[in-house]
N, CA, C and O atoms as a Maestro MAE file, in Angstrom:
{
 s_m_m2io_version
 :::
 2.0.0
}

f_m_ct {
 s_m_title
 :::
 protein
 m_atom[344] {
  # First column is atom index #
  i_m_mmod_type
  r_m_x_coord
  r_m_y_coord
  r_m_z_coord
  i_m_residue_number
  s_m_chain_name
  s_m_pdb_residue_name
  s_m_pdb_atom_name
  i_m_atomic_number
  :::
  1 25 -4.794 12.190 9.256 1 A "MET " " N  " 7
  2 3 -4.873 11.149 10.234 1 A "MET " " CA " 6
  3 2 -5.586 11.756 11.316 1 A "MET " " C  " 6
  4 15 -5.365 12.922 11.646 1 A "MET " " O  " 8
  5 25 -6.273 11.165 11.781 2 A "MET " " N  " 7
  6 3 -7.273 11.951 12.982 2 A "MET " " CA " 6
  7 2 -7.749 10.757 13.887 2 A "MET " " C  " 6
  8 15 -7.953 9.608 13.494 2 A "MET " " O  " 8
  9 25 -7.893 11.244 15.203 3 A "ASP " " N  " 7
  10 3 -7.770 10.345 16.078 3 A "ASP " " CA " 6
  11 2 -8.440 11.177 17.171 3 A "ASP " " C  " 6
  12 15 -7.925 12.154 17.716 3 A "ASP " " O  " 8
  13 25 -9.820 10.602 17.459 4 A "VAL " " N  " 7
  14 3 -10.694 11.348 18.552 4 A "VAL " " CA " 6
  15 2 -10.912 10.383 19.968 4 A "VAL " " C  " 6
  16 15 -11.324 9.229 19.845 4 A "VAL " " O  " 8
  17 25 -10.674 10.821 20.990 5 A "THR " " N  " 7
  18 3 -10.634 10.394 22.206 5 A "THR " " CA " 6
  19 2 -11.969 11.163 23.327 5 A "THR " " C  " 6
  20 15 -12.168 12.352 23.578 5 A "THR " " O  " 8
  21 25 -12.802 9.747 23.880 6 A "VAL " " N  " 7
  22 3 -13.529 10.249 24.738 6 A "VAL " " CA " 6
  23 2 -13.129 10.164 26.099 6 A "VAL " " C  " 6
  24 15 -12.960 9.096 26.687 6 A "VAL " " O  " 8
  25 25 -12.995 11.179 26.547 7 A "ILE " " N  " 7
  26 3 -12.561 11.460 28.318 7 A "ILE " " CA " 6
  27 2 -13.594 11.254 29.329 7 A "ILE " " C  " 6
  28 15 -14.497 12.089 29.284 7 A "ILE " " O  " 8
  29 25 -13.713 10.179 30.409 8 A "LYS " " N  " 7
  30 3 -14.702 9.908 30.827 8 A "LYS " " CA " 6
  31 2 -14.290 10.480 32.172 8 A "LYS " " C  " 6
  32 15 -13.138 10.527 32.606 8 A "LYS " " O  " 8
  33 25 -15.202 10.833 32.665 9 A "SER " " N  " 7
  34 3 -15.140 10.704 34.518 9 A "SER " " CA " 6
  35 2 -15.460 9.342 35.188 9 A "SER " " C  " 6
  36 15 -16.004 8.325 34.756 9 A "SER " " O  " 8
  37 25 -14.832 9.738 36.625 10 A "GLY " " N  " 7
  38 3 -14.669 8.117 37.293 10 A "GLY " " CA " 6
  39 2 -15.709 7.581 37.120 10 A "GLY " " C  " 6
  40 15 -15.358 6.518 36.606 10 A "GLY " " O  " 8
  41 25 -16.925 7.562 37.197 11 A "ASP " " N  " 7
  42 3 -18.217 6.931 37.059 11 A "ASP " " CA " 6
  43 2 -18.228 6.540 35.878 11 A "ASP " " C  " 6
  44 15 -19.038 5.615 35.817 11 A "ASP " " O  " 8
  45 25 -17.624 6.797 34.568 12 A "GLY " " N  " 7
  46 3 -17.663 5.948 32.988 12 A "GLY " " CA " 6
  47 2 -18.591 6.996 32.566 12 A "GLY " " C  " 6
  48 15 -19.417 6.479 31.814 12 A "GLY " " O  " 8
  49 25 -18.812 8.235 32.721 13 A "ASN " " N  " 7
  50 3 -19.400 9.205 32.194 13 A "ASN " " CA " 6
  51 2 -18.766 10.069 31.232 13 A "ASN " " C  " 6
  52 15 -17.801 10.787 31.494 13 A "ASN " " O  " 8
  53 25 -19.471 9.959 29.841 14 A "PRO " " N  " 7
  54 3 -18.500 10.716 28.767 14 A "PRO " " CA " 6
  55 2 -18.317 12.343 29.687 14 A "PRO " " C  " 6
  56 15 -19.029 12.766 30.597 14 A "PRO " " O  " 8
  57 25 -17.028 13.030 29.004 15 A "VAL " " N  " 7
  58 3 -16.927 14.127 30.209 15 A "VAL " " CA " 6
  59 2 -16.067 15.350 28.764 15 A "VAL " " C  " 6
  60 15 -16.062 16.580 28.740 15 A "VAL " " O  " 8
  61 25 -15.649 14.676 28.080 16 A "ARG " " N  " 7
  62 3 -14.848 15.580 27.116 16 A "ARG " " CA " 6
  63 2 -14.219 14.400 25.996 16 A "ARG " " C  " 6
  64 15 -13.913 13.213 26.106 16 A "ARG " " O  " 8
  65 25 -14.203 15.458 24.798 17 A "ARG " " N  " 7
  66 3 -13.954 14.409 23.617 17 A "ARG " " CA " 6
  67 2 -12.417 14.993 23.454 17 A "ARG " " C  " 6
  68 15 -12.560 15.983 24.171 17 A "ARG " " O  " 8
  69 25 -10.950 15.071 22.975 18 A "GLY " " N  " 7
  70 3 -10.312 14.978 22.613 18 A "GLY " " CA " 6
  71 2 -9.766 14.365 21.190 18 A "GLY " " C  " 6
  72 15 -9.667 13.182 20.863 18 A "GLY " " O  " 8
  73 25 -9.533 15.227 20.651 19 A "ALA " " N  " 7
  74 3 -8.867 15.199 19.400 19 A "ALA " " CA " 6
  75 2 -7.583 15.370 18.750 19 A "ALA " " C  " 6
  76 15 -6.874 16.051 19.490 19 A "ALA " " O  " 8
  77 25 -6.944 15.029 17.625 20 A "TYR " " N  " 7
  78 3 -5.789 15.169 17.561 20 A "TYR " " CA " 6
  79 2 -5.469 15.000 15.769 20 A "TYR " " C  " 6
  80 15 -5.664 13.923 15.205 20 A "TYR " " O  " 8
  81 25 -5.138 15.799 15.290 21 A "VAL " " N  " 7
  82 3 -5.197 15.627 13.505 21 A "VAL " " CA " 6
  83 2 -3.444 15.899 12.874 21 A "VAL " " C  " 6
  84 15 -2.526 16.690 13.093 21 A "VAL " " O  " 8
  85 25 -3.631 15.053 12.247 22 A "LEU " " N  " 7
  86 3 -2.145 14.531 12.087 22 A "LEU " " CA " 6
  87 2 -2.017 14.924 10.092 22 A "LEU " " C  " 6
  88 15 -2.624 14.179 9.323 22 A "LEU " " O  " 8
  89 25 -1.138 16.188 9.505 23 A "ASP " " N  " 7
  90 3 -1.151 16.045 7.987 23 A "ASP " " CA " 6
  91 2 -0.242 15.021 7.330 23 A "ASP " " C  " 6
  92 15 0.948 15.326 7.244 23 A "ASP " " O  " 8
  93 25 -0.634 13.872 6.864 24 A "ILE " " N  " 7
  94 3 0.379 13.154 6.479 24 A "ILE " " CA " 6
  95 2 0.077 12.564 5.234 24 A "ILE " " C  " 6
  96 15 -0.177 11.391 4.962 24 A "ILE " " O  " 8
  97 25 0.153 13.683 4.441 25 A "SER " " N  " 7
  98 3 -0.008 14.100 2.705 25 A "SER " " CA " 6
  99 2 1.547 13.637 2.356 25 A "SER " " C  " 6
  100 15 1.888 12.622 1.747 25 A "SER " " O  " 8
  101 25 2.316 14.580 2.867 26 A "GLU " " N  " 7
  102 3 3.834 14.199 2.806 26 A "GLU " " CA " 6
  103 2 4.564 12.837 2.725 26 A "GLU " " C  " 6
  104 15 5.352 12.271 1.967 26 A "GLU " " O  " 8
  105 25 3.932 12.598 3.849 27 A "ARG " " N  " 7
  106 3 4.478 11.180 4.042 27 A "ARG " " CA " 6
  107 2 3.777 9.665 3.430 27 A "ARG " " C  " 6
  108 15 4.276 8.542 3.497 27 A "ARG " " O  " 8
  109 25 2.531 10.052 2.857 28 A "LYS " " N  " 7
  110 3 2.043 9.597 2.155 28 A "LYS " " CA " 6
  111 2 2.730 9.650 0.236 28 A "LYS " " C  " 6
  112 15 2.889 8.887 -0.717 28 A "LYS " " O  " 8
  113 25 2.917 10.988 0.580 29 A "ALA " " N  " 7
  114 3 3.228 10.977 -1.102 29 A "ALA " " CA " 6
  115 2 4.690 10.402 -1.252 29 A "ALA " " C  " 6
  116 15 5.086 10.109 -2.380 29 A "ALA " " O  " 8
  117 25 5.675 10.195 0.075 30 A "ALA " " N  " 7
  118 3 7.541 9.593 0.069 30 A "ALA " " CA " 6
  119 2 6.906 8.003 0.322 30 A "ALA " " C  " 6
  120 15 7.680 7.230 -0.243 30 A "ALA " " O  " 8
  121 25 5.984 7.384 0.849 31 A "GLU " " N  " 7
  122 3 6.006 6.067 0.461 31 A "GLU " " CA " 6
  123 2 5.742 5.730 -0.499 31 A "GLU " " C  " 6
  124 15 6.077 4.588 -0.812 31 A "GLU " " O  " 8
  125 25 4.868 6.720 -1.623 32 A "ALA " " N  " 7
  126 3 4.612 5.945 -2.882 32 A "ALA " " CA " 6
  127 2 5.626 6.117 -4.038 32 A "ALA " " C  " 6
  128 15 5.720 5.350 -4.997 32 A "ALA " " O  " 8
  129 25 6.445 7.334 -3.801 33 A "ALA " " N  " 7
  130 3 7.787 7.053 -4.353 33 A "ALA " " CA " 6
  131 2 8.848 6.084 -3.979 33 A "ALA " " C  " 6
  132 15 9.658 5.696 -4.820 33 A "ALA " " O  " 8
  133 25 8.874 5.632 -2.594 34 A "LEU " " N  " 7
  134 3 9.455 4.732 -2.362 34 A "LEU " " CA " 6
  135 2 9.176 3.341 -2.934 34 A "LEU " " C  " 6
  136 15 10.037 2.599 -3.408 34 A "LEU " " O  " 8
  137 25 7.325 2.968 -2.791 35 A "ARG " " N  " 7
  138 3 7.336 1.943 -3.434 35 A "ARG " " CA " 6
  139 2 7.575 1.931 -4.829 35 A "ARG " " C  " 6
  140 15 7.815 0.771 -5.164 35 A "ARG " " O  " 8
  141 25 7.615 2.697 -5.775 36 A "GLU " " N  " 7
  142 3 7.407 2.625 -7.348 36 A "GLU " " CA " 6
  143 2 9.385 2.558 -7.648 36 A "GLU " " C  " 6
  144 15 9.996 2.038 -8.582 36 A "GLU " " O  " 8
  145 25 9.869 3.245 -6.533 37 A "GLN " " N  " 7
  146 3 11.606 2.419 -6.626 37 A "GLN " " CA " 6
  147 2 11.968 1.588 -5.931 37 A "GLN " " C  " 6
  148 15 13.159 1.350 -5.727 37 A "GLN " " O  " 8
  149 25 11.333 1.179 -5.591 38 A "THR " " N  " 7
  150 3 11.709 -0.397 -5.103 38 A "THR " " CA " 6
  151 2 10.868 -1.384 -5.918 38 A "THR " " C  " 6
  152 15 11.335 -2.511 -5.761 38 A "THR " " O  " 8
  153 25 10.019 -1.385 -6.565 39 A "ASP " " N  " 7
  154 3 9.897 -2.179 -8.029 39 A "ASP " " CA " 6
  155 2 10.405 -1.832 -8.535 39 A "ASP " " C  " 6
  156 15 11.038 -2.842 -8.846 39 A "ASP " " O  " 8
  157 25 11.052 -0.707 -9.330 40 A "ALA " " N  " 7
  158 3 11.395 -0.359 -10.231 40 A "ALA " " CA " 6
  159 2 13.373 -1.265 -9.900 40 A "ALA " " C  " 6
  160 15 14.073 -1.780 -10.772 40 A "ALA " " O  " 8
  161 25 13.639 -1.157 -8.687 41 A "LEU " " N  " 7
  162 3 15.058 -1.884 -8.486 41 A "LEU " " CA " 6
  163 2 14.414 -3.508 -8.473 41 A "LEU " " C  " 6
  164 15 15.198 -4.430 -8.695 41 A "LEU " " O  " 8
  165 25 13.280 -3.736 -8.263 42 A "GLN " " N  " 7
  166 3 13.206 -5.497 -8.174 42 A "GLN " " CA " 6
  167 2 12.487 -5.799 -9.598 42 A "GLN " " C  " 6
  168 15 11.773 -6.793 -9.469 42 A "GLN " " O  " 8
  169 25 12.456 -5.444 -10.480 43 A "ARG " " N  " 7
  170 3 12.413 -5.541 -11.784 43 A "ARG " " CA " 6
  171 2 14.022 -5.510 -12.345 43 A "ARG " " C  " 6
  172 15 14.606 -6.570 -12.571 43 A "ARG " " O  " 8
  173 25 14.444 -4.662 -12.476 44 A "PHE " " N  " 7
  174 3 15.920 -4.549 -12.809 44 A "PHE " " CA " 6
  175 2 16.922 -5.636 -12.028 44 A "PHE " " C  " 6
  176 15 17.852 -6.055 -12.717 44 A "PHE " " O  " 8
  177 25 16.835 -6.082 -10.800 45 A "ASN " " N  " 7
  178 3 17.327 -7.366 -10.385 45 A "ASN " " CA " 6
  179 2 17.334 -8.350 -11.042 45 A "ASN " " C  " 6
  180 15 18.270 -8.958 -11.560 45 A "ASN " " O  " 8
  181 25 15.402 -8.676 -11.028 46 A "ARG " " N  " 7
  182 3 15.275 -9.824 -12.004 46 A "ARG " " CA " 6
  183 2 15.719 -10.337 -13.295 46 A "ARG " " C  " 6
  184 15 15.711 -11.453 -13.812 46 A "ARG " " O  " 8
  185 25 16.198 -8.917 -13.738 47 A "ALA " " N  " 7
  186 3 16.705 -9.120 -15.405 47 A "ALA " " CA " 6
  187 2 18.032 -9.575 -15.174 47 A "ALA " " C  " 6
  188 15 18.441 -10.635 -15.648 47 A "ALA " " O  " 8
  189 25 18.822 -8.713 -14.364 48 A "MET " " N  " 7
  190 3 20.403 -8.941 -14.009 48 A "MET " " CA " 6
  191 2 20.316 -10.355 -13.570 48 A "MET " " C  " 6
  192 15 21.044 -11.093 -14.235 48 A "MET " " O  " 8
  193 25 19.602 -10.967 -12.598 49 A "VAL " " N  " 7
  194 3 20.158 -11.968 -11.933 49 A "VAL " " CA " 6
  195 2 19.521 -13.106 -13.215 49 A "VAL " " C  " 6
  196 15 20.136 -14.172 -13.160 49 A "VAL " " O  " 8
  197 25 18.619 -13.086 -14.140 50 A "GLY " " N  " 7
  198 3 18.312 -13.482 -15.493 50 A "GLY " " CA " 6
  199 2 19.598 -13.931 -16.195 50 A "GLY " " C  " 6
  200 15 20.154 -15.029 -16.176 50 A "GLY " " O  " 8
  201 25 19.968 -12.635 -16.906 51 A "ARG " " N  " 7
  202 3 21.519 -12.787 -17.397 51 A "ARG " " CA " 6
  203 2 21.983 -13.124 -17.000 51 A "ARG " " C  " 6
  204 15 22.016 -14.283 -17.415 51 A "ARG " " O  " 8
  205 25 22.874 -12.958 -15.920 52 A "GLU " " N  " 7
  206 3 23.413 -13.888 -15.280 52 A "GLU " " CA " 6
  207 2 23.701 -15.213 -15.186 52 A "GLU " " C  " 6
  208 15 24.781 -15.804 -15.202 52 A "GLU " " O  " 8
  209 25 22.218 -15.720 -15.051 53 A "ILE " " N  " 7
  210 3 21.868 -17.355 -15.151 53 A "ILE " " CA " 6
  211 2 22.520 -17.821 -16.519 53 A "ILE " " C  " 6
  212 15 23.031 -18.931 -16.669 53 A "ILE " " O  " 8
  213 25 22.437 -16.777 -17.570 54 A "ASP " " N  " 7
  214 3 21.936 -17.008 -18.999 54 A "ASP " " CA " 6
  215 2 23.641 -17.448 -19.457 54 A "ASP " " C  " 6
  216 15 24.088 -18.382 -20.123 54 A "ASP " " O  " 8
  217 25 24.351 -16.191 -18.690 55 A "MET " " N  " 7
  218 3 25.804 -16.252 -19.152 55 A "MET " " CA " 6
  219 2 26.161 -17.557 -18.104 55 A "MET " " C  " 6
  220 15 26.505 -18.573 -18.709 55 A "MET " " O  " 8
  221 25 26.147 -17.598 -17.530 56 A "ILE " " N  " 7
  222 3 26.526 -19.288 -16.607 56 A "ILE " " CA " 6
  223 2 26.188 -20.033 -17.535 56 A "ILE " " C  " 6
  224 15 27.188 -20.535 -18.049 56 A "ILE " " O  " 8
  225 25 25.025 -20.428 -18.118 57 A "ALA " " N  " 7
  226 3 24.998 -21.592 -18.825 57 A "ALA " " CA " 6
  227 2 25.251 -21.801 -20.236 57 A "ALA " " C  " 6
  228 15 25.043 -22.861 -20.827 57 A "ALA " " O  " 8
  229 25 25.877 -20.350 -20.931 58 A "LEU " " N  " 7
  230 3 26.848 -20.157 -21.773 58 A "LEU " " CA " 6
  231 2 28.058 -20.981 -21.255 58 A "LEU " " C  " 6
  232 15 28.420 -22.135 -21.486 58 A "LEU " " O  " 8
  233 25 28.529 -20.048 -20.519 59 A "LYS " " N  " 7
  234 3 30.218 -20.376 -20.259 59 A "LYS " " CA " 6
  235 2 29.935 -22.123 -20.162 59 A "LYS " " C  " 6
  236 15 30.761 -22.797 -20.778 59 A "LYS " " O  " 8
  237 25 28.930 -22.812 -19.501 60 A "GLN " " N  " 7
  238 3 28.689 -24.282 -18.482 60 A "GLN " " CA " 6
  239 2 28.923 -24.962 -20.134 60 A "GLN " " C  " 6
  240 15 29.745 -25.878 -20.158 60 A "GLN " " O  " 8
  241 25 28.366 -24.646 -21.311 61 A "GLN " " N  " 7
  242 3 28.279 -25.253 -22.836 61 A "GLN " " CA " 6
  243 2 29.878 -24.710 -23.162 61 A "GLN " " C  " 6
  244 15 30.682 -25.565 -22.792 61 A "GLN " " O  " 8
  245 25 30.337 -23.869 -23.580 62 A "ILE " " N  " 7
  246 3 31.723 -23.496 -23.886 62 A "ILE " " CA " 6
  247 2 32.692 -24.337 -23.219 62 A "ILE " " C  " 6
  248 15 33.616 -24.850 -23.850 62 A "ILE " " O  " 8
  249 25 32.479 -24.561 -21.585 63 A "ASN " " N  " 7
  250 3 33.305 -25.709 -21.124 63 A "ASN " " CA " 6
  251 2 33.082 -27.138 -21.419 63 A "ASN " " C  " 6
  252 15 34.013 -27.944 -21.407 63 A "ASN " " O  " 8
  253 25 32.064 -27.411 -21.641 64 A "ASP " " N  " 7
  254 3 31.928 -28.876 -22.346 64 A "ASP " " CA " 6
  255 2 32.176 -28.974 -23.499 64 A "ASP " " C  " 6
  256 15 32.885 -29.902 -23.888 64 A "ASP " " O  " 8
  257 25 31.571 -27.882 -24.514 65 A "LEU " " N  " 7
  258 3 32.666 -27.751 -25.717 65 A "LEU " " CA " 6
  259 2 34.101 -28.146 -25.320 65 A "LEU " " C  " 6
  260 15 34.387 -29.327 -25.516 65 A "LEU " " O  " 8
  261 25 34.827 -27.535 -24.916 66 A "SER " " N  " 7
  262 3 35.965 -27.441 -24.709 66 A "SER " " CA " 6
  263 2 36.376 -28.947 -23.978 66 A "SER " " C  " 6
  264 15 36.787 -29.771 -24.794 66 A "SER " " O  " 8
  265 25 36.335 -29.287 -22.937 67 A "ARG " " N  " 7
  266 3 36.223 -30.437 -23.066 67 A "ARG " " CA " 6
  267 2 36.348 -31.808 -24.142 67 A "ARG " " C  " 6
  268 15 37.053 -32.806 -24.292 67 A "ARG " " O  " 8
  269 25 35.172 -31.134 -24.765 68 A "GLN " " N  " 7
  270 3 34.865 -32.856 -25.740 68 A "GLN " " CA " 6
  271 2 36.327 -32.363 -26.939 68 A "GLN " " C  " 6
  272 15 36.673 -33.161 -27.811 68 A "GLN " " O  " 8
  273 25 36.767 -31.499 -26.841 69 A "LEU " " N  " 7
  274 3 38.008 -31.100 -27.975 69 A "LEU " " CA " 6
  275 2 39.040 -31.224 -27.234 69 A "LEU " " C  " 6
  276 15 40.107 -31.109 -27.837 69 A "LEU " " O  " 8
  277 25 39.115 -31.495 -25.706 70 A "SER " " N  " 7
  278 3 40.676 -32.210 -25.031 70 A "SER " " CA " 6
  279 2 41.487 -30.728 -24.858 70 A "SER " " C  " 6
  280 15 42.695 -30.561 -24.691 70 A "SER " " O  " 8
  281 25 40.335 -29.637 -24.960 71 A "GLN " " N  " 7
  282 3 41.411 -28.056 -23.990 71 A "GLN " " CA " 6
  283 2 40.875 -28.085 -23.017 71 A "GLN " " C  " 6
  284 15 41.239 -26.966 -22.657 71 A "GLN " " O  " 8
  285 25 40.171 -28.487 -22.071 72 A "GLY " " N  " 7
  286 3 40.170 -28.078 -20.548 72 A "GLY " " CA " 6
  287 2 39.136 -26.615 -21.076 72 A "GLY " " C  " 6
  288 15 38.995 -25.997 -22.131 72 A "GLY " " O  " 8
  289 25 38.543 -26.520 -19.636 73 A "SER " " N  " 7
  290 3 37.739 -25.696 -19.331 73 A "SER " " CA " 6
  291 2 37.977 -23.612 -19.455 73 A "SER " " C  " 6
  292 15 38.826 -22.948 -18.860 73 A "SER " " O  " 8
  293 25 37.251 -23.272 -20.104 74 A "ALA " " N  " 7
  294 3 37.440 -22.315 -20.359 74 A "ALA " " CA " 6
  295 2 37.287 -21.206 -19.613 74 A "ALA " " C  " 6
  296 15 37.854 -20.117 -19.695 74 A "ALA " " O  " 8
  297 25 36.475 -21.594 -18.890 75 A "TYR " " N  " 7
  298 3 35.466 -20.595 -17.449 75 A "TYR " " CA " 6
  299 2 36.203 -21.315 -16.237 75 A "TYR " " C  " 6
  300 15 36.148 -22.541 -16.143 75 A "TYR " " O  " 8
  301 25 36.721 -20.734 -15.542 76 A "PRO " " N  " 7
  302 3 36.393 -21.158 -14.225 76 A "PRO " " CA " 6
  303 2 34.765 -21.356 -13.245 76 A "PRO " " C  " 6
  304 15 34.566 -20.587 -12.304 76 A "PRO " " O  " 8
  305 25 33.877 -22.273 -13.549 77 A "LEU " " N  " 7
  306 3 32.731 -22.642 -12.545 77 A "LEU " " CA " 6
  307 2 33.100 -23.259 -11.156 77 A "LEU " " C  " 6
  308 15 32.163 -23.662 -10.467 77 A "LEU " " O  " 8
  309 25 34.039 -23.342 -10.808 78 A "ALA " " N  " 7
  310 3 33.818 -24.472 -9.681 78 A "ALA " " CA " 6
  311 2 33.178 -23.597 -8.371 78 A "ALA " " C  " 6
  312 15 33.389 -24.110 -7.272 78 A "ALA " " O  " 8
  313 25 32.389 -22.277 -8.389 79 A "PHE " " N  " 7
  314 3 31.976 -22.233 -7.906 79 A "PHE " " CA " 6
  315 2 30.244 -22.741 -7.942 79 A "PHE " " C  " 6
  316 15 29.423 -22.642 -7.030 79 A "PHE " " O  " 8
  317 25 30.135 -23.063 -8.736 80 A "LEU " " N  " 7
  318 3 28.605 -23.858 -8.425 80 A "LEU " " CA " 6
  319 2 28.769 -25.291 -7.997 80 A "LEU " " C  " 6
  320 15 27.944 -25.950 -7.364 80 A "LEU " " O  " 8
  321 25 29.738 -25.614 -8.352 81 A "ASP " " N  " 7
  322 3 30.092 -27.106 -7.831 81 A "ASP " " CA " 6
  323 2 30.270 -27.226 -6.058 81 A "ASP " " C  " 6
  324 15 30.057 -28.289 -5.476 81 A "ASP " " O  " 8
  325 25 30.694 -25.954 -5.335 82 A "ALA " " N  " 7
  326 3 30.697 -25.409 -3.902 82 A "ALA " " CA " 6
  327 2 28.645 -25.416 -3.688 82 A "ALA " " C  " 6
  328 15 28.002 -26.305 -3.130 82 A "ALA " " O  " 8
  329 25 28.219 -24.455 -4.177 83 A "ASP " " N  " 7
  330 3 26.852 -24.413 -4.332 83 A "ASP " " CA " 6
  331 2 25.926 -25.553 -3.979 83 A "ASP " " C  " 6
  332 15 25.034 -25.657 -3.137 83 A "ASP " " O  " 8
  333 25 26.584 -26.653 -5.193 84 A "ALA " " N  " 7
  334 3 25.735 -27.874 -4.957 84 A "ALA " " CA " 6
  335 2 25.791 -28.882 -3.834 84 A "ALA " " C  " 6
  336 15 25.008 -29.717 -3.381 84 A "ALA " " O  " 8
  337 25 27.067 -28.467 -3.548 85 A "ARG " " N  " 7
  338 3 27.490 -29.137 -2.149 85 A "ARG " " CA " 6
  339 2 27.191 -28.594 -0.887 85 A "ARG " " C  " 6
  340 15 27.722 -28.821 0.200 85 A "ARG " " O  " 8
  341 25 25.924 -27.567 -1.299 86 A "ARG " " N  " 7
  342 3 25.424 -26.977 0.378 86 A "ARG " " CA " 6
  343 2 24.148 -27.541 0.382 86 A "ARG " " C  " 6
  344 15 23.412 -27.396 1.358 86 A "ARG " " O  " 8
  :::
 }
 m_bond[343] {
  # First column is bond index #
  i_m_from
  i_m_to
  i_m_order
  :::
  1 1 2 1
  2 2 3 1
  3 3 4 2
  4 3 5 1
  5 5 6 1
  6 6 7 1
  7 7 8 2
  8 7 9 1
  9 9 10 1
  10 10 11 1
  11 11 12 2
  12 11 13 1
  13 13 14 1
  14 14 15 1
  15 15 16 2
  16 15 17 1
  17 17 18 1
  18 18 19 1
  19 19 20 2
  20 19 21 1
  21 21 22 1
  22 22 23 1
  23 23 24 2
  24 23 25 1
  25 25 26 1
  26 26 27 1
  27 27 28 2
  28 27 29 1
  29 29 30 1
  30 30 31 1
  31 31 32 2
  32 31 33 1
  33 33 34 1
  34 34 35 1
  35 35 36 2
  36 35 37 1
  37 37 38 1
  38 38 39 1
  39 39 40 2
  40 39 41 1
  41 41 42 1
  42 42 43 1
  43 43 44 2
  44 43 45 1
  45 45 46 1
  46 46 47 1
  47 47 48 2
  48 47 49 1
  49 49 50 1
  50 50 51 1
  51 51 52 2
  52 51 53 1
  53 53 54 1
  54 54 55 1
  55 55 56 2
  56 55 57 1
  57 57 58 1
  58 58 59 1
  59 59 60 2
  60 59 61 1
  61 61 62 1
  62 62 63 1
  63 63 64 2
  64 63 65 1
  65 65 66 1
  66 66 67 1
  67 67 68 2
  68 67 69 1
  69 69 70 1
  70 70 71 1
  71 71 72 2
  72 71 73 1
  73 73 74 1
  74 74 75 1
  75 75 76 2
  76 75 77 1
  77 77 78 1
  78 78 79 1
  79 79 80 2
  80 79 81 1
  81 81 82 1
  82 82 83 1
  83 83 84 2
  84 83 85 1
  85 85 86 1
  86 86 87 1
  87 87 88 2
  88 87 89 1
  89 89 90 1
  90 90 91 1
  91 91 92 2
  92 91 93 1
  93 93 94 1
  94 94 95 1
  95 95 96 2
  96 95 97 1
  97 97 98 1
  98 98 99 1
  99 99 100 2
  100 99 101 1
  101 101 102 1
  102 102 103 1
  103 103 104 2
  104 103 105 1
  105 105 106 1
  106 106 107 1
  107 107 108 2
  108 107 109 1
  109 109 110 1
  110 110 111 1
  111 111 112 2
  112 111 113 1
  113 113 114 1
  114 114 115 1
  115 115 116 2
  116 115 117 1
  117 117 118 1
  118 118 119 1
  119 119 120 2
  120 119 121 1
  121 121 122 1
  122 122 123 1
  123 123 124 2
  124 123 125 1
  125 125 126 1
  126 126 127 1
  127 127 128 2
  128 127 129 1
  129 129 130 1
  130 130 131 1
  131 131 132 2
  132 131 133 1
  133 133 134 1
  134 134 135 1
  135 135 136 2
  136 135 137 1
  137 137 138 1
  138 138 139 1
  139 139 140 2
  140 139 141 1
  141 141 142 1
  142 142 143 1
  143 143 144 2
  144 143 145 1
  145 145 146 1
  146 146 147 1
  147 147 148 2
  148 147 149 1
  149 149 150 1
  150 150 151 1
  151 151 152 2
  152 151 153 1
  153 153 154 1
  154 154 155 1
  155 155 156 2
  156 155 157 1
  157 157 158 1
  158 158 159 1
  159 159 160 2
  160 159 161 1
  161 161 162 1
  162 162 163 1
  163 163 164 2
  164 163 165 1
  165 165 166 1
  166 166 167 1
  167 167 168 2
  168 167 169 1
  169 169 170 1
  170 170 171 1
  171 171 172 2
  172 171 173 1
  173 173 174 1
  174 174 175 1
  175 175 176 2
  176 175 177 1
  177 177 178 1
  178 178 179 1
  179 179 180 2
  180 179 181 1
  181 181 182 1
  182 182 183 1
  183 183 184 2
  184 183 185 1
  185 185 186 1
  186 186 187 1
  187 187 188 2
  188 187 189 1
  189 189 190 1
  190 190 191 1
  191 191 192 2
  192 191 193 1
  193 193 194 1
  194 194 195 1
  195 195 196 2
  196 195 197 1
  197 197 198 1
  198 198 199 1
  199 199 200 2
  200 199 201 1
  201 201 202 1
  202 202 203 1
  203 203 204 2
  204 203 205 1
  205 205 206 1
  206 206 207 1
  207 207 208 2
  208 207 209 1
  209 209 210 1
  210 210 211 1
  211 211 212 2
  212 211 213 1
  213 213 214 1
  214 214 215 1
  215 215 216 2
  216 215 217 1
  217 217 218 1
  218 218 219 1
  219 219 220 2
  220 219 221 1
  221 221 222 1
  222 222 223 1
  223 223 224 2
  224 223 225 1
  225 225 226 1
  226 226 227 1
  227 227 228 2
  228 227 229 1
  229 229 230 1
  230 230 231 1
  231 231 232 2
  232 231 233 1
  233 233 234 1
  234 234 235 1
  235 235 236 2
  236 235 237 1
  237 237 238 1
  238 238 239 1
  239 239 240 2
  240 239 241 1
  241 241 242 1
  242 242 243 1
  243 243 244 2
  244 243 245 1
  245 245 246 1
  246 246 247 1
  247 247 248 2
  248 247 249 1
  249 249 250 1
  250 250 251 1
  251 251 252 2
  252 251 253 1
  253 253 254 1
  254 254 255 1
  255 255 256 2
  256 255 257 1
  257 257 258 1
  258 258 259 1
  259 259 260 2
  260 259 261 1
  261 261 262 1
  262 262 263 1
  263 263 264 2
  264 263 265 1
  265 265 266 1
  266 266 267 1
  267 267 268 2
  268 267 269 1
  269 269 270 1
  270 270 271 1
  271 271 272 2
  272 271 273 1
  273 273 274 1
  274 274 275 1
  275 275 276 2
  276 275 277 1
  277 277 278 1
  278 278 279 1
  279 279 280 2
  280 279 281 1
  281 281 282 1
  282 282 283 1
  283 283 284 2
  284 283 285 1
  285 285 286 1
  286 286 287 1
  287 287 288 2
  288 287 289 1
  289 289 290 1
  290 290 291 1
  291 291 292 2
  292 291 293 1
  293 293 294 1
  294 294 295 1
  295 295 296 2
  296 295 297 1
  297 297 298 1
  298 298 299 1
  299 299 300 2
  300 299 301 1
  301 301 302 1
  302 302 303 1
  303 303 304 2
  304 303 305 1
  305 305 306 1
  306 306 307 1
  307 307 308 2
  308 307 309 1
  309 309 310 1
  310 310 311 1
  311 311 312 2
  312 311 313 1
  313 313 314 1
  314 314 315 1
  315 315 316 2
  316 315 317 1
  317 317 318 1
  318 318 319 1
  319 319 320 2
  320 319 321 1
  321 321 322 1
  322 322 323 1
  323 323 324 2
  324 323 325 1
  325 325 326 1
  326 326 327 1
  327 327 328 2
  328 327 329 1
  329 329 330 1
  330 330 331 1
  331 331 332 2
  332 331 333 1
  333 333 334 1
  334 334 335 1
  335 335 336 2
  336 335 337 1
  337 337 338 1
  338 338 339 1
  339 339 340 2
  340 339 341 1
  341 341 342 1
  342 342 343 1
  343 343 344 2
  :::
 }
}
């Protein structure tokens, strides 16, 4: 990263130039690694959420079948009703 500044006199004429240089190679590499890790975690999270949704759907089906057999719900899924009321 480089920045060059023109230093002017009181009447606005350029007098000097000041330059600032900073090596940000390590920072860029760390940012790239962090992006890769974030992407991997997001993919993992999507997979886990999808599986959890599938499991809830299966439990709902089991509960429906159990009720049809007059056995009551096998899985407590009251939290779904609470979410629907919000």
